[in-house]
N, C-alpha and C positions, 0 to 999 in steps of 0.2 A: 528248441532244446529237446533232445531225445533222452528220455529217462531210461535207465537200465531196467531190464525185464526181471522181475523177482521170481525166484523159484516157486513153482506151484505143483500141487499134487491132487490126486483124487481122494484124499483122506476124508472119511465120513465117520462121525461118532454116532453111536446108537444109544439113546436114552429111552428104554422101553420101546414104544412104537414111534418115537420121534427121532428123525435123522437130522444131524447138524453137520453141514459141510465145513471143513477146516483146510482150505486149499493152501494156507501159508504155514502149515505145521512145522516146516523146516526151520522157520525163524526161532522156534523154541530151543534149537540147538545153536547158540551163537558162535560156537567154535567149529561148526561143520564147514567143509570146504565151500559148499554152495552159499552159505550165509556170509562167509568171509569174502567171497568173490563179489557178491552183491553189494556189501558194505564198501568195499574198495572201489567199485564202480560209481556208487553214489558220491563218495568222496571226490573222485576224479571229476565228477560233473559239478559239484557244488563249490569246492574250494576256490577254483579260479574265479568264479563269479563273485563269491563273497569277499575274496582278498582284493578285487578290483573296485569295490564300492568306494566312492570318494569320501563318504562319511565315516569310513572304518577307523581311521586314526583319531578323529574327534570322539567317537564313541569310546574307544579304548582309553583315551586320556581322561574323559569324563568319569567312566566307571572306575578307573584306578584311583581317582581323587576321592570319589564317594566311598570306596571300600578301604581307604587307608586311614583307619582310626583304630585306636587300642580297644581290644575286646577281651572281656572276661567271661568264662563259662560259670555256671552255677557250681558252688562248692559241694562236695559230698564228704560226709564224715563216716569213717569206719575204723573201729578200734582206737579212737582218740586222734587219729590222723585226719587231715583235711586235704582233699584232692580237688584240683580244678584245672581247667584249660585256660591259656592266656595267649594272645597274639598282640604283638607290639604294633600292628598295623602295616608292617612291610613283610611279614613272613608268609610264605606260601601256605604252611600248615601250622595250626595252633600247637603249642607246647604243653605237655602235661606237667603240672607242678604238684608238689606235696609239701605240706607243713606238718611237722611232727607234733606240734601243740598249737593251740590258737594263737599264741603269742610268738611262736618261732618264726624265723625268717624262712620263707618258701625256697625250695631248691628244685632243680629240674630232675624229674624222674624219667621222662622220655621225650626226646625231640625227634619227631618224624621227618624233620627237614634234612637230618643227617642220613636218612635211610637210602636215599638215591640222589644222584647227581642233578636230576632235573626236578626234584621235589614232587614227583607224581605218586609217591607212596604216601597214603593218608592213613592217620589214626582214625579208624571208623567207629570203634566201640572200645570201652574199657570198663572193667568191673573189679574193684578192690575186694580182697577176701574179707570175711567178717572181722578178723582181728587186725585188719590194716597192714598185714605183713607181706602179702603177695599181691602183685597186680597182674590180672589177666587182661591182655589187650590185643585187639584185632587190627591188622594192617590190610589195606586193599591197595592194589596197584593199578594205576592208570584209569581210575574211575570205575573199575569193575565192581559188581555187587559181591563178588566172592571175597571172603575174609579168611585170613590165616591167623589163628590165635597163638600168642606167645605168653610166656609168664616171666615176671621179673621180681626179684626181692626188693622190697621197698627200702630196707635199711641200708643195704650196700649197693643196690643197683645191679646186682649180679643176675645174668640171664639164666633161667632154668632150661634144661634140655627139652622140656615138653613142647610139642608143636601139634596143633589141631588144624586139619585142612577140611575142605569140602563142606564149608559152612557159609551161610549168607543170611542177612536180615536180622536174625535173632541174637540177642546177647546170651552169654553163658550165665548160669545161676550157680553160685557156690553152695556146697554143702556147709551147714553151719559150723562144723568142726574144722573147715578149711582144708580137708584132705583131698578135695577134688571138685570138679564142676559137672553140672548137667548141661547138655547142649544139643542142638538139632544138627544133624549131619545128613547130607545128601548121598545117594549111592554113587559109586565110582564106575566110570566107563572109560576104558582105555587110559587109565591113569589120571583122569580128570573128574571133577565133580559133574554129575549129570543132573542138571536142574529140570530136565524133562521128567525125571523121576520125582519121588516123594521123600522128604526127609524123615528120619527116625530120631527118637530121643535116645541119647547115650549118656553114660556116666564115665568120666575120665578121672582116674586117680592120679595125682601128681607123682612123678617119678617113674611112670610106666609108659610104654609105647601106645600110640593111638590104636594100633591093631589089636591091643588087648582090652579095649574099652568094652564096658558092659551095656548091652542092649536093654533099655528100660521100657521103651514103648514103641510100638509099631502099629499103624492103621492097617487092618487086614480086611475090613468089610466095606471099603469104599475107595474108588480110584483117584479121588482128587482132594481128599481132606488132608490137611497139613497140620502137624502138632508142634507146639512149643511148650516149654516147661519153666516153671518158676518155684523155687523153695520159699515157703513162708518164713517170715523173720525169726520165728521161734524154732524152725527146723522140724516141725512136726509133719508137715505135709509137702508133697510135690504136686503143685497145681498144673495140670496138663490141659491147655486150651487147644481145641481143634477148630480150624477155620476152613471154610469152603466159600470163598468170596468175602465180602465185607459187611454184609447185612445181618448175618446170623452166625452163631458158633455154638459149640458144646464144650463142656468141661468134664474131665475125669480126674479122680483124686487118688493119690498113692500115699498111704500112711507110712512114713519113713521110720517110725518107731518099731514097726513089726517086721522082723526079718522074713524074707520070702513072700511078703504081701504082694498083691497084684492091683493095678489101678482099677477103680470102679467108677461107673458113671455117676456123676453128681447132677449135672444139667444136661439133658439130652433131647429136649423138645425141638431144637433148631427153629425157635420162634422169635428170637431177638438176639442182640449182642450182649454178652456177659463179659465184662472186663474185670479181672481180679485186681483189687487195690490194696488188700491187706487182710489181717486176721487178728483175732484175739482169742486165744485158746482154740476151742472147737467152733468158733463162729467165724465164717468166712465173709468178706465184704466184696460186693460186686457193683460196678457202675453198669446200669443195664437200660435198654429200650423196651423191656418187657412191660406192656401196658403203659408205657410212658415214652412216646416218640421223641420228646424233648430231654429224656433222661432222668433217672433217679438212682439212688443207692439203696441196695438191699443187703440184708444179712441172711446167709443160708447156713444152717447147721451142717457140720461135716458128716454127721451120722443120720441125717434126715433130709432127703432132697425133695420131699413132697412140697408142693406149692403152699399148702396150708401152714407149713412150718417157717415160711419166709417172713421177714419183717422189714417194712420200709423204715430206713433211718434218715434218708434225705429225700423228701417227696419231690415229685416233678414240679418245676416252677413254670412261669409263663415265658421264660427265656430258655435257650438251649444250654444244656449242661455240656461243656466242652471236655473237661477232665475233672476227675475227683481223686483225692488221696486221703489216706488214713495216717495221721501223724500225731504222736503224743496223746492218743486216746480221743482225738477229735477228727472230724471230717472237714476237709477243705474242698470246696466246690468252686470250680472256675467256670463261670458262665460267660456267654458272649451275646452282646446286643449291639446291632448296627456296627459290627467288627470292632467293638470295644469290650475289653474284659471287665467282668464284675466278679469279685471274689468274696465268698461268704464262708464263714466258719460255723460248723454245727457241732453240738455236743453229742455224746454217745446216745442220748435219748432222742436225738433228732431235732432238738430245738435250736434255732439260730441264735448264736451268742455274739456274733460280730460280723461286720462287713469291713474288709481290709481296705483302708484308704489308699488310693493310688494317685500318683503325682499328676495325672492328666489322661487324656484319651490315648489309648494304645493297647497293646496286648501284654499279658502277664503269663508267666509260666513257672514251672519248678514245683514248689510246695511239696517237697519230699523229705523224708527223715524217718526216724525210728520212734 
């Protein structure tokens, strides 16, 4: 079996005195002619072999049986409405439902199965506005990471004219007054999103063209750091997380109450991971590996980033902290031991108040709310 020859180059990156060869840089441009030609050649080689496997039909039948069961996504409440995904077990894509009250019958808000004849357009992300009146939703076509954001009225299902392109991975974050969203957008090259570049954070006001969006944040001092942004639940701050890999990150903060304010550095040591999980007034809460390889939760004052001002609210345990959330004034810590979830609830003072009873061995998730 002769494998296709991938495109190579003499590309070398220089980091100070260190040289790093990157001969396959071309693959960072998935839509380039060279990359497309190589992928097509790989498919021409692999598909005849895989399709001729005698076990193929048995595997297909078995997987279809295992996957054909009714599934519900976790509900999310905004503005008194409840949103969730549902699949009856036979649908290619899950359907987004809304219930106008806890007791109301749910109705279909968006069915991505109707978006294409072959059901290859997926609902990849969705974010209801704070008042529950508008749904921002992202569609991806054919398994691509690229998302196209659309907006739909929840009461009448009417589609808004706004369309946001050149985005991937990150959700939008609504301004608390619902007038628009903050989002990460990649640069455009020849009419396409260029993911070899670096995204910037923009603000899009509903009812305007994407070309009129306001640039909120751009990394100018480093070639590979990537920003994403989230508005705090009370609308006070825009938390901008900067990533360069998955072991450390930094955080900048924009005070949305001050017209003309600029983002300022809050956490900039690049010594650990800091994941924003919520806030209470000027206290910001982060799940972090700082001095806690198994994870802890700290509070950082918005106006004082000195380490001496930090306070531990959920200390490191003897088991790994997978996720943490701040809900109803309490911290919910989701740990994992031997691939089994252990969920504990902590008060604002850091004392454990409960352990959530689970029906058996397995994994738990969610634990979100206001």
